[in-house]
TITI-687064 format. One record per residue (C-alpha): x, y, z; residue number from 1. Coordinates in nm, 2 decimals. Layout:
REC; c1; c2; c3; nr
REC; X; Y; Z; NUM
...
***
This chain:
REC; c1; c2; c3; nr
REC; 13.98; 16.12; 11.45; 1
REC; 13.88; 16.42; 11.16; 2
REC; 14.12; 16.67; 11.07; 3
REC; 13.88; 16.92; 11.18; 4
REC; 13.81; 16.79; 11.52; 5
REC; 14.18; 16.76; 11.62; 6
REC; 14.25; 17.13; 11.47; 7
REC; 13.95; 17.28; 11.69; 8
REC; 14.06; 17.05; 12.03; 9
REC; 14.42; 17.17; 11.96; 10
REC; 14.29; 17.50; 12.00; 11
REC; 14.13; 17.49; 12.33; 12
REC; 14.47; 17.35; 12.47; 13
REC; 14.64; 17.57; 12.73; 14
REC; 14.41; 17.87; 12.82; 15
REC; 14.61; 17.90; 13.17; 16
REC; 14.59; 17.73; 13.51; 17
REC; 14.26; 17.67; 13.69; 18
REC; 14.28; 17.61; 14.09; 19
REC; 14.16; 17.33; 14.25; 20
REC; 13.99; 17.38; 14.59; 21
REC; 13.87; 17.01; 14.74; 22
REC; 13.62; 16.99; 15.02; 23
REC; 13.57; 16.60; 15.05; 24
REC; 13.69; 16.61; 15.38; 25
REC; 13.47; 16.88; 15.53; 26
REC; 13.11; 16.94; 15.30; 27
REC; 13.18; 16.59; 15.17; 28
REC; 13.18; 16.41; 15.51; 29
REC; 12.78; 16.59; 15.50; 30
REC; 12.63; 16.36; 15.29; 31
REC; 12.48; 16.08; 15.39; 32
REC; 12.71; 15.76; 15.50; 33
REC; 12.96; 15.92; 15.43; 34
REC; 13.26; 15.92; 15.74; 35
REC; 13.60; 15.96; 15.75; 36
REC; 13.83; 15.81; 16.05; 37
REC; 14.06; 16.10; 16.13; 38
REC; 14.35; 15.85; 15.99; 39
REC; 14.11; 15.83; 15.64; 40
REC; 14.09; 16.25; 15.66; 41
REC; 14.53; 16.19; 15.72; 42
REC; 14.50; 15.98; 15.39; 43
REC; 14.33; 16.16; 15.19; 44
REC; 14.48; 16.48; 15.22; 45
REC; 14.80; 16.31; 15.19; 46
REC; 14.68; 16.17; 14.86; 47
REC; 14.54; 16.47; 14.74; 48
REC; 14.91; 16.70; 14.85; 49
REC; 15.04; 16.39; 14.61; 50
REC; 14.83; 16.47; 14.28; 51
REC; 14.90; 16.83; 14.34; 52
REC; 14.50; 16.96; 14.44; 53
REC; 14.60; 17.35; 14.53; 54
REC; 14.34; 17.40; 14.85; 55
REC; 14.26; 17.12; 15.07; 56
REC; 14.00; 17.21; 15.32; 57
REC; 14.03; 16.99; 15.62; 58
REC; 13.74; 17.03; 15.84; 59
REC; 13.51; 17.31; 16.01; 60
REC; 13.65; 17.46; 16.31; 61
REC; 13.56; 17.47; 16.61; 62
REC; 13.24; 17.31; 16.59; 63
REC; 13.43; 16.88; 16.52; 64
REC; 13.72; 16.82; 16.77; 65
REC; 13.80; 16.55; 16.48; 66
REC; 13.87; 16.79; 16.21; 67
REC; 14.09; 17.02; 16.50; 68
REC; 14.32; 16.71; 16.55; 69
REC; 14.32; 16.70; 16.15; 70
REC; 14.51; 17.02; 16.12; 71
REC; 14.73; 16.98; 16.44; 72
REC; 14.84; 16.61; 16.28; 73
REC; 14.91; 16.78; 15.93; 74
REC; 15.09; 17.04; 16.08; 75
REC; 15.48; 17.01; 15.97; 76
REC; 15.41; 16.78; 15.70; 77
REC; 15.52; 16.84; 15.39; 78
REC; 15.25; 17.02; 15.13; 79
REC; 15.42; 17.11; 14.82; 80
REC; 15.27; 17.37; 14.67; 81
REC; 14.94; 17.29; 14.80; 82
REC; 14.77; 17.49; 15.11; 83
REC; 14.59; 17.34; 15.38; 84
REC; 14.21; 17.53; 15.47; 85
REC; 14.03; 17.52; 15.74; 86
REC; 13.65; 17.67; 15.71; 87
REC; 13.42; 17.84; 15.93; 88
REC; 13.20; 18.09; 15.94; 89
REC; 13.17; 18.47; 15.99; 90
REC; 13.13; 18.69; 16.38; 91
REC; 12.84; 18.64; 16.58; 92
REC; 12.58; 18.94; 16.56; 93
REC; 12.64; 19.18; 16.81; 94
REC; 13.02; 19.08; 16.90; 95
REC; 13.34; 19.22; 16.80; 96
REC; 13.59; 18.96; 16.58; 97
REC; 13.78; 18.96; 16.88; 98
REC; 13.58; 18.84; 17.12; 99
REC; 13.40; 18.55; 16.87; 100
REC; 13.57; 18.17; 16.99; 101
REC; 13.49; 18.08; 16.65; 102
REC; 13.68; 18.33; 16.43; 103
REC; 14.00; 18.29; 16.68; 104
REC; 13.96; 17.86; 16.70; 105
REC; 14.02; 17.97; 16.31; 106
REC; 14.34; 18.24; 16.33; 107
REC; 14.49; 17.99; 16.57; 108
REC; 14.46; 17.68; 16.35; 109
REC; 14.80; 17.54; 16.17; 110
REC; 14.58; 17.58; 15.87; 111
REC; 14.74; 17.86; 15.62; 112
REC; 14.42; 17.94; 15.50; 113
REC; 14.07; 18.00; 15.57; 114
REC; 13.74; 17.96; 15.43; 115
REC; 13.50; 18.21; 15.53; 116
REC; 13.11; 18.16; 15.52; 117
REC; 12.94; 18.42; 15.47; 118
REC; 12.57; 18.56; 15.43; 119
REC; 12.52; 18.74; 15.10; 120
REC; 12.12; 18.65; 15.06; 121
REC; 11.92; 18.95; 15.24; 122
REC; 11.64; 18.61; 15.31; 123
REC; 11.92; 18.46; 15.50; 124
REC; 12.04; 18.74; 15.67; 125
REC; 11.66; 18.82; 15.82; 126
REC; 11.56; 18.44; 15.84; 127
REC; 11.86; 18.26; 15.98; 128
REC; 12.09; 18.51; 16.16; 129
REC; 11.82; 18.77; 16.31; 130
REC; 11.99; 19.08; 16.22; 131
REC; 12.03; 19.42; 15.99; 132
REC; 12.21; 19.39; 15.61; 133
REC; 12.43; 19.67; 15.73; 134
REC; 12.56; 19.45; 16.01; 135
REC; 12.56; 19.15; 15.82; 136
REC; 12.83; 19.33; 15.56; 137
REC; 13.02; 19.47; 15.90; 138
REC; 13.04; 19.10; 16.02; 139
REC; 13.19; 18.98; 15.68; 140
REC; 13.45; 19.30; 15.68; 141
REC; 13.50; 19.25; 16.06; 142
REC; 13.56; 18.89; 16.00; 143
REC; 13.83; 18.88; 15.68; 144
REC; 14.01; 19.21; 15.83; 145
REC; 14.11; 18.97; 16.17; 146
REC; 14.18; 18.67; 15.98; 147
REC; 14.41; 18.85; 15.77; 148
REC; 14.60; 19.09; 16.02; 149
REC; 14.66; 18.74; 16.17; 150
REC; 14.84; 18.60; 15.88; 151
REC; 14.64; 18.35; 15.68; 152
REC; 14.51; 18.38; 15.35; 153
REC; 14.09; 18.42; 15.33; 154
REC; 13.89; 18.31; 15.07; 155
REC; 13.56; 18.42; 15.13; 156
REC; 13.25; 18.20; 15.03; 157
REC; 12.95; 18.36; 14.92; 158
REC; 12.66; 18.12; 15.05; 159
REC; 12.34; 18.10; 14.90; 160
REC; 12.51; 18.37; 14.61; 161
REC; 12.34; 18.28; 14.29; 162
REC; 12.00; 18.28; 14.49; 163
REC; 12.06; 18.61; 14.66; 164
REC; 12.15; 18.79; 14.33; 165
REC; 11.82; 18.68; 14.20; 166
REC; 11.65; 18.78; 14.49; 167
REC; 11.87; 19.13; 14.55; 168
REC; 12.15; 19.16; 14.33; 169
REC; 12.29; 19.49; 14.45; 170
REC; 12.29; 19.37; 14.79; 171
REC; 12.44; 19.01; 14.66; 172
REC; 12.71; 19.20; 14.51; 173
REC; 12.80; 19.48; 14.75; 174
REC; 12.85; 19.15; 15.03; 175
REC; 13.13; 19.12; 14.75; 176
REC; 13.30; 19.44; 14.73; 177
REC; 13.31; 19.43; 15.11; 178
REC; 13.44; 19.11; 15.10; 179
REC; 13.69; 19.26; 14.87; 180
REC; 13.80; 19.59; 15.01; 181
REC; 13.85; 19.42; 15.38; 182
REC; 14.14; 19.18; 15.16; 183
REC; 13.99; 18.87; 15.08; 184
REC; 14.20; 18.67; 14.84; 185
REC; 13.94; 18.52; 14.70; 186
REC; 13.57; 18.53; 14.68; 187
REC; 13.42; 18.19; 14.57; 188
REC; 13.08; 18.20; 14.43; 189
REC; 12.82; 17.96; 14.62; 190
REC; 12.57; 17.80; 14.42; 191
REC; 12.47; 17.63; 14.80; 192
REC; 12.09; 17.55; 14.67; 193
REC; 12.22; 17.41; 14.35; 194
REC; 11.91; 17.52; 14.20; 195
REC; 12.05; 17.77; 13.98; 196
REC; 12.00; 17.68; 13.55; 197
REC; 12.33; 17.67; 13.35; 198
REC; 12.23; 17.96; 13.15; 199
REC; 12.16; 18.20; 13.45; 200
REC; 12.48; 18.13; 13.62; 201
REC; 12.73; 18.22; 13.33; 202
REC; 12.50; 18.52; 13.27; 203
REC; 12.58; 18.61; 13.68; 204
REC; 12.94; 18.50; 13.68; 205
REC; 12.99; 18.74; 13.42; 206
REC; 12.82; 19.03; 13.58; 207
REC; 13.04; 18.92; 13.94; 208
REC; 13.32; 18.96; 13.65; 209
REC; 13.32; 19.27; 13.57; 210
REC; 13.23; 19.44; 13.91; 211
REC; 13.52; 19.23; 14.11; 212
REC; 13.89; 19.27; 14.04; 213
REC; 13.92; 18.98; 14.28; 214
REC; 14.01; 18.66; 14.18; 215
REC; 13.67; 18.43; 14.17; 216
REC; 13.61; 18.09; 14.27; 217
REC; 13.29; 17.83; 14.18; 218
REC; 13.16; 17.60; 14.42; 219
REC; 12.83; 17.40; 14.29; 220
REC; 12.61; 17.18; 14.44; 221
REC; 12.39; 16.91; 14.24; 222
REC; 12.05; 16.92; 14.30; 223
REC; 11.95; 17.05; 13.95; 224
REC; 12.18; 16.78; 13.85; 225
REC; 12.38; 17.07; 13.69; 226
REC; 12.72; 17.09; 14.00; 227
REC; 12.95; 16.95; 13.68; 228
REC; 12.79; 17.15; 13.40; 229
REC; 12.77; 17.48; 13.60; 230
REC; 13.17; 17.43; 13.73; 231
REC; 13.29; 17.40; 13.41; 232
REC; 13.08; 17.69; 13.25; 233
REC; 13.15; 17.92; 13.60; 234
REC; 13.51; 17.86; 13.47; 235
REC; 13.49; 17.95; 13.09; 236
REC; 13.30; 18.25; 13.20; 237
REC; 13.59; 18.43; 13.45; 238
REC; 13.62; 18.19; 13.78; 239
REC; 13.99; 18.09; 13.85; 240
REC; 13.92; 17.84; 14.12; 241
REC; 13.69; 17.57; 14.13; 242
REC; 13.57; 17.40; 14.46; 243
REC; 13.42; 17.03; 14.51; 244
REC; 13.49; 16.67; 14.57; 245
REC; 13.55; 16.37; 14.52; 246
REC; 13.27; 16.14; 14.36; 247
REC; 13.00; 16.44; 14.48; 248
REC; 13.00; 16.32; 14.81; 249
REC; 12.79; 16.58; 15.03; 250
REC; 12.49; 16.69; 15.16; 251
REC; 12.15; 16.60; 15.01; 252
REC; 12.24; 16.49; 14.63; 253
REC; 12.56; 16.61; 14.65; 254
REC; 12.89; 16.85; 14.58; 255
REC; 13.00; 16.90; 14.21; 256
REC; 13.22; 16.58; 14.18; 257
REC; 13.59; 16.68; 14.08; 258
REC; 13.65; 16.37; 13.91; 259
REC; 13.39; 16.47; 13.64; 260
REC; 13.51; 16.84; 13.67; 261
REC; 13.87; 16.81; 13.60; 262
REC; 13.84; 16.57; 13.31; 263
REC; 13.59; 16.79; 13.13; 264
REC; 13.84; 17.10; 13.19; 265
REC; 14.16; 16.94; 13.13; 266
REC; 14.05; 16.73; 12.77; 267
REC; 13.79; 16.94; 12.68; 268
REC; 13.82; 17.26; 12.73; 269
REC; 14.21; 17.26; 12.74; 270
REC; 14.30; 17.42; 13.11; 271
REC; 14.56; 17.32; 13.35; 272
REC; 14.48; 17.16; 13.69; 273
REC; 14.72; 16.96; 13.95; 274
REC; 15.05; 16.84; 13.86; 275
REC; 15.11; 16.68; 13.53; 276
REC; 14.98; 16.30; 13.50; 277
REC; 14.74; 16.34; 13.76; 278
REC; 14.48; 16.34; 13.55; 279
REC; 14.56; 15.99; 13.45; 280
REC; 14.52; 15.85; 13.85; 281
REC; 14.13; 15.99; 13.87; 282
REC; 13.98; 15.65; 13.89; 283
REC; 14.26; 15.53; 14.08; 284
REC; 14.18; 15.83; 14.32; 285
REC; 13.80; 15.82; 14.32; 286
REC; 13.80; 15.44; 14.39; 287
REC; 14.05; 15.49; 14.68; 288
REC; 13.82; 15.78; 14.80; 289
REC; 13.49; 15.51; 14.74; 290
REC; 13.71; 15.27; 14.99; 291
REC; 13.79; 15.47; 15.26; 292
REC; 13.46; 15.60; 15.32; 293
REC; 13.38; 15.19; 15.29; 294
REC; 13.12; 15.28; 15.01; 295
REC; 13.07; 15.13; 14.66; 296
REC; 13.20; 15.31; 14.38; 297
REC; 12.94; 15.41; 14.12; 298
REC; 12.98; 15.22; 13.78; 299
REC; 12.77; 15.48; 13.64; 300
REC; 12.99; 15.82; 13.75; 301
REC; 13.13; 16.00; 13.42; 302
REC; 13.53; 15.91; 13.29; 303
REC; 13.60; 15.67; 13.65; 304
REC; 13.28; 15.46; 13.72; 305
REC; 13.35; 15.09; 13.58; 306
REC; 13.08; 15.09; 13.30; 307
REC; 13.21; 15.48; 13.17; 308
REC; 13.43; 15.28; 12.88; 309
REC; 13.23; 14.96; 12.88; 310
REC; 13.03; 14.85; 12.56; 311
REC; 12.74; 14.56; 12.53; 312
REC; 12.56; 14.61; 12.19; 313
REC; 12.74; 14.36; 11.94; 314
REC; 12.75; 14.67; 11.65; 315
REC; 12.88; 14.96; 11.90; 316
REC; 13.21; 14.69; 11.98; 317
REC; 13.21; 14.64; 11.62; 318
REC; 13.26; 15.02; 11.57; 319
REC; 13.47; 15.02; 11.86; 320
REC; 13.71; 14.78; 11.74; 321
REC; 13.76; 14.95; 11.47; 322
REC; 13.81; 15.30; 11.60; 323
REC; 13.74; 15.40; 11.95; 324
REC; 13.59; 15.74; 11.89; 325
REC; 13.30; 15.60; 11.74; 326
REC; 13.18; 15.56; 12.11; 327
REC; 13.41; 15.71; 12.32; 328
REC; 13.41; 16.09; 12.42; 329
REC; 13.78; 16.03; 12.54; 330
REC; 14.02; 15.80; 12.57; 331
REC; 13.99; 15.57; 12.84; 332
REC; 14.34; 15.53; 12.95; 333
REC; 14.32; 15.92; 12.95; 334
REC; 14.17; 15.94; 13.31; 335
REC; 14.31; 15.58; 13.41; 336
REC; 14.01; 15.39; 13.34; 337
REC; 13.95; 15.08; 13.06; 338
REC; 13.76; 14.96; 12.79; 339
REC; 13.53; 14.68; 12.86; 340
REC; 13.32; 14.47; 12.66; 341
REC; 12.97; 14.29; 12.79; 342
REC; 12.91; 13.94; 12.66; 343
REC; 12.50; 13.91; 12.63; 344
REC; 12.26; 13.85; 12.43; 345
REC; 12.37; 14.16; 12.24; 346
REC; 12.67; 14.04; 12.17; 347
REC; 12.84; 14.00; 11.88; 348
REC; 13.12; 13.80; 11.72; 349
REC; 13.38; 14.09; 11.76; 350
REC; 13.24; 14.08; 12.13; 351
REC; 13.31; 13.76; 12.22; 352
REC; 13.67; 13.76; 12.03; 353
REC; 13.79; 14.08; 12.21; 354
REC; 13.67; 13.90; 12.54; 355
REC; 13.84; 13.60; 12.45; 356
REC; 14.18; 13.83; 12.40; 357
REC; 14.10; 13.98; 12.72; 358
REC; 14.18; 13.64; 12.87; 359
REC; 14.48; 13.60; 12.67; 360
REC; 14.34; 13.36; 12.41; 361
REC; 14.36; 13.39; 12.06; 362
REC; 14.10; 13.20; 11.90; 363
REC; 14.13; 13.35; 11.58; 364
REC; 14.18; 13.07; 11.37; 365
REC; 13.96; 12.87; 11.56; 366
REC; 13.63; 13.03; 11.45; 367
REC; 13.44; 12.73; 11.51; 368
REC; 13.51; 12.80; 11.92; 369
REC; 13.43; 13.13; 11.87; 370
REC; 13.09; 13.02; 11.76; 371
REC; 13.02; 12.79; 12.00; 372
REC; 13.08; 13.01; 12.30; 373
REC; 12.89; 13.27; 12.15; 374
REC; 12.54; 13.05; 12.06; 375
REC; 12.58; 12.88; 12.40; 376
REC; 12.60; 13.27; 12.58; 377
REC; 12.28; 13.35; 12.38; 378
REC; 12.14; 13.03; 12.51; 379
REC; 12.24; 13.06; 12.82; 380
REC; 12.10; 13.42; 12.85; 381
REC; 11.74; 13.27; 12.71; 382
REC; 11.76; 13.06; 13.02; 383
REC; 11.74; 13.38; 13.24; 384
REC; 12.17; 13.42; 13.31; 385
REC; 12.40; 13.73; 13.24; 386
REC; 12.75; 13.78; 13.19; 387
REC; 12.81; 14.11; 13.20; 388
REC; 12.91; 14.12; 13.58; 389
REC; 13.03; 13.75; 13.59; 390
REC; 13.37; 13.72; 13.40; 391
REC; 13.47; 13.45; 13.65; 392
REC; 13.15; 13.21; 13.47; 393
REC; 13.20; 13.38; 13.10; 394
REC; 13.56; 13.20; 13.13; 395
REC; 13.50; 12.89; 13.27; 396
REC; 13.22; 12.87; 13.03; 397
REC; 13.50; 12.96; 12.74; 398
REC; 13.74; 12.68; 12.88; 399
REC; 13.49; 12.42; 12.90; 400
REC; 13.41; 12.44; 12.55; 401
REC; 13.80; 12.43; 12.45; 402
REC; 13.81; 12.13; 12.69; 403
REC; 14.04; 12.32; 12.93; 404
REC; 13.86; 12.29; 13.22; 405
REC; 14.07; 12.06; 13.50; 406
REC; 13.84; 11.83; 13.71; 407
REC; 13.93; 11.94; 14.01; 408
REC; 13.65; 11.78; 14.21; 409
REC; 13.35; 11.55; 14.19; 410
REC; 13.06; 11.70; 14.40; 411
REC; 12.84; 11.41; 14.51; 412
REC; 12.56; 11.59; 14.69; 413
REC; 12.46; 11.83; 14.91; 414
REC; 12.19; 11.88; 15.23; 415
REC; 12.03; 12.23; 15.31; 416
REC; 11.79; 12.23; 15.64; 417
REC; 11.67; 12.52; 15.84; 418
REC; 11.50; 12.46; 16.18; 419
REC; 11.22; 12.76; 16.30; 420
REC; 11.12; 12.78; 16.69; 421
REC; 10.88; 12.97; 16.87; 422
REC; 10.87; 13.13; 17.18; 423
REC; 10.47; 12.91; 17.30; 424
REC; 10.37; 13.28; 17.49; 425
REC; 10.51; 13.52; 17.31; 426
REC; 10.55; 13.38; 16.91; 427
REC; 10.83; 13.59; 16.85; 428
REC; 11.05; 13.41; 16.60; 429
REC; 11.40; 13.30; 16.80; 430
REC; 11.71; 13.17; 16.56; 431
REC; 11.67; 13.04; 16.29; 432
REC; 11.97; 12.79; 16.25; 433
REC; 12.07; 12.67; 15.84; 434
REC; 12.28; 12.38; 15.85; 435
REC; 12.46; 12.21; 15.55; 436
REC; 12.64; 11.90; 15.42; 437
REC; 12.86; 11.87; 15.09; 438
REC; 12.96; 11.58; 14.95; 439
REC; 13.26; 11.57; 14.73; 440
REC; 13.52; 11.32; 14.55; 441
REC; 13.89; 11.44; 14.47; 442
REC; 14.09; 11.18; 14.28; 443
REC; 13.92; 10.92; 14.45; 444
REC; 13.93; 11.03; 14.75; 445
REC; 13.56; 11.10; 14.91; 446
REC; 13.51; 11.36; 15.16; 447
REC; 13.22; 11.49; 15.38; 448
REC; 13.18; 11.80; 15.58; 449
REC; 12.88; 11.95; 15.80; 450
REC; 12.86; 12.32; 15.93; 451
REC; 12.63; 12.56; 16.04; 452
REC; 12.53; 12.95; 15.95; 453
REC; 12.38; 13.27; 15.91; 454
REC; 12.16; 13.12; 15.66; 455
REC; 12.13; 12.89; 15.41; 456
REC; 12.35; 12.96; 15.12; 457
REC; 12.61; 13.09; 15.45; 458
REC; 12.59; 12.70; 15.58; 459
REC; 12.65; 12.60; 15.24; 460
REC; 12.97; 12.82; 15.16; 461
REC; 13.09; 12.72; 15.54; 462
REC; 13.03; 12.30; 15.43; 463
REC; 13.16; 12.33; 15.08; 464
REC; 13.49; 12.53; 15.18; 465
REC; 13.62; 12.27; 15.51; 466
REC; 13.50; 11.96; 15.25; 467
REC; 13.79; 12.11; 15.06; 468
REC; 14.00; 12.28; 15.26; 469
REC; 14.19; 11.95; 15.30; 470
REC; 14.27; 11.91; 14.97; 471
REC; 14.34; 12.25; 14.80; 472
REC; 14.55; 12.51; 15.04; 473
REC; 14.44; 12.80; 14.82; 474
REC; 14.12; 12.76; 14.97; 475
REC; 14.21; 12.91; 15.30; 476
REC; 14.28; 13.22; 15.10; 477
REC; 13.89; 13.25; 14.92; 478
REC; 13.61; 13.49; 15.10; 479
REC; 13.29; 13.51; 14.97; 480
REC; 13.26; 13.92; 14.94; 481
REC; 12.92; 14.00; 14.78; 482
REC; 12.60; 13.81; 14.74; 483
REC; 12.32; 13.98; 14.53; 484
REC; 12.01; 13.79; 14.41; 485
REC; 11.77; 13.94; 14.16; 486
REC; 11.41; 13.80; 14.08; 487
REC; 11.32; 13.71; 13.71; 488
REC; 10.98; 13.74; 13.58; 489
REC; 10.84; 13.91; 13.88; 490
REC; 10.52; 13.84; 13.74; 491
REC; 10.55; 13.49; 13.83; 492
REC; 10.55; 13.54; 14.22; 493
REC; 10.70; 13.28; 14.42; 494
REC; 10.80; 13.07; 14.06; 495
REC; 10.96; 13.32; 13.96; 496
REC; 11.33; 13.24; 13.92; 497
REC; 11.62; 13.38; 14.06; 498
REC; 11.96; 13.45; 13.91; 499
REC; 12.25; 13.48; 14.22; 500
REC; 12.56; 13.65; 14.17; 501
REC; 12.82; 13.60; 14.43; 502
REC; 13.16; 13.78; 14.47; 503
REC; 13.50; 13.60; 14.60; 504
REC; 13.84; 13.73; 14.69; 505
REC; 14.13; 13.61; 14.75; 506
REC; 14.29; 13.92; 14.89; 507
REC; 14.45; 14.00; 14.56; 508
REC; 14.20; 14.01; 14.29; 509
REC; 13.87; 13.95; 14.31; 510
REC; 13.58; 13.80; 14.09; 511
REC; 13.23; 13.71; 14.00; 512
REC; 12.98; 13.39; 13.91; 513
REC; 12.66; 13.34; 13.84; 514
REC; 12.43; 13.10; 13.86; 515
REC; 12.01; 13.04; 13.80; 516
REC; 11.77; 12.85; 13.86; 517
REC; 11.35; 12.85; 14.00; 518
REC; 11.54; 12.71; 14.30; 519
REC; 11.74; 12.97; 14.52; 520
REC; 11.97; 12.74; 14.72; 521
REC; 12.06; 12.54; 14.39; 522
REC; 12.15; 12.92; 14.21; 523
REC; 12.28; 12.99; 14.49; 524
REC; 12.49; 12.69; 14.50; 525
REC; 12.58; 12.69; 14.09; 526
REC; 12.71; 13.03; 14.13; 527
REC; 12.90; 12.95; 14.44; 528
REC; 13.08; 12.62; 14.32; 529
REC; 13.18; 12.80; 13.98; 530
REC; 13.36; 13.06; 14.22; 531
REC; 13.58; 12.82; 14.39; 532
REC; 13.67; 12.66; 14.07; 533
REC; 13.74; 13.00; 13.90; 534
REC; 13.94; 13.06; 14.21; 535
REC; 14.15; 12.69; 14.19; 536
REC; 14.23; 12.79; 13.82; 537
REC; 14.35; 13.15; 13.96; 538
REC; 14.58; 13.00; 14.15; 539
REC; 14.74; 12.69; 13.92; 540
REC; 14.62; 12.41; 14.12; 541
REC; 14.63; 12.08; 14.00; 542
REC; 14.53; 11.77; 14.16; 543
REC; 14.72; 11.44; 14.14; 544
REC; 14.37; 11.32; 13.95; 545
REC; 14.45; 11.58; 13.73; 546
REC; 14.79; 11.48; 13.66; 547
REC; 14.75; 11.13; 13.62; 548
REC; 14.46; 11.22; 13.34; 549
REC; 14.46; 11.54; 13.17; 550
REC; 14.23; 11.47; 12.95; 551
REC; 13.93; 11.46; 13.20; 552
REC; 13.90; 11.81; 13.15; 553
REC; 13.46; 11.81; 13.25; 554
REC; 13.36; 11.96; 13.57; 555
REC; 13.08; 11.69; 13.69; 556
REC; 12.80; 11.81; 13.88; 557
***
């Protein structure tokens, strides 16, 4: 790093504390396919408490019984410095705060903090609430006073604030002044539609900062792709609280992703967020939440994605090996991620060498091996193979070239058949059972197994497992966890080649292999076979044949 760049970064340090308000358990669950069981909500809340999140919004009361139970279950839990927040809206028009069931439910909640959502856009007052602008101001004031009298910390969420300010700035600001005079502890400016551009948002935040004495927060949605940028800009222009969700979960395209916002504030702007050491657990947190939500992690997510610090092109890899700052904006370990090098047709000698180092192989004195690996990779990729997501296949290739790949078994052959039947009257398809048989030789002992499955690959996998089962104990723990097919040269129609990626796990780790063939069954078979071979390699399995003839190292067929 240059002296100028280092000096610039040091000058940004210690700008003070920014409060982090997580709403994954409430706003995040409004996203498509995002749902947390009560148990998952409790687990996530406890994880956020461990990391030092200042505010944890647990749900909307009283509309959701599961959210009410969440607060009941959390009552008595050690919160450290965190505050649990329940969310709800202002009182209904024409009703007193004391008579409003929603407000009473919020006030009776075990949560110490309450986020009150109110209308700041006159358009919404007219079209949604169907009441007067004056009544809306009274609703905001009455609701906040009622909750403060019940001993709650109140965050006023100014819904649609930036749209409201653009439409009628005086009225939008008046709603904030009313919230302040009624005793709110914070005012959070919400870009609910996610349509505000960064420059305009920064300008409006500065205006509000001049008008209000209360501390401000920002709640940005990502409909224009600026939620993370808007959140950072809001902080640098006067907001001391930032709201968002883990992985950006939320309605429509999502909320500001705290896994992006927090690293930017800490590493780029010099603010303090969460507990010391929590930033290094950001990648783990992101994946943990994905697992709880039963969703695949976003590989392309900034900072925490699997590809965030992944390098493929040979020239880039060479530069990164000399100095990572040439192609990385922060250190991957600063957010708990890691640097990866992909092997592909773009790879150079340095990529292969680093990949071999990651495998624990020091081949610096074997340039012939490195060259052969690189040549084989390029030739295989000409056929359609890709090793970026098939590390296990790459490792087996290297071991084969080295002459260090044991011959666990010899495949004598396999057969796959599918039976189709139709109802003569309805002509509707019935089940299409698939059956496969696999014949193998292990140390001179032959065995055949036949199994049925839901499809040809499932049947083939079941038959293969059955054939290997009596010979290799680790097979019992191996399970196929993912199966992907990519059609290459699709313009060739049914003559196009498929590429198959198979992922397998033994419960402790997972690995992926690749197969390519004009026949999709053969491509699947190749990837499946390599998956089991790699699993046996990982388990350190040795056959009697290998012990007797260690020089026989090539996998046959």
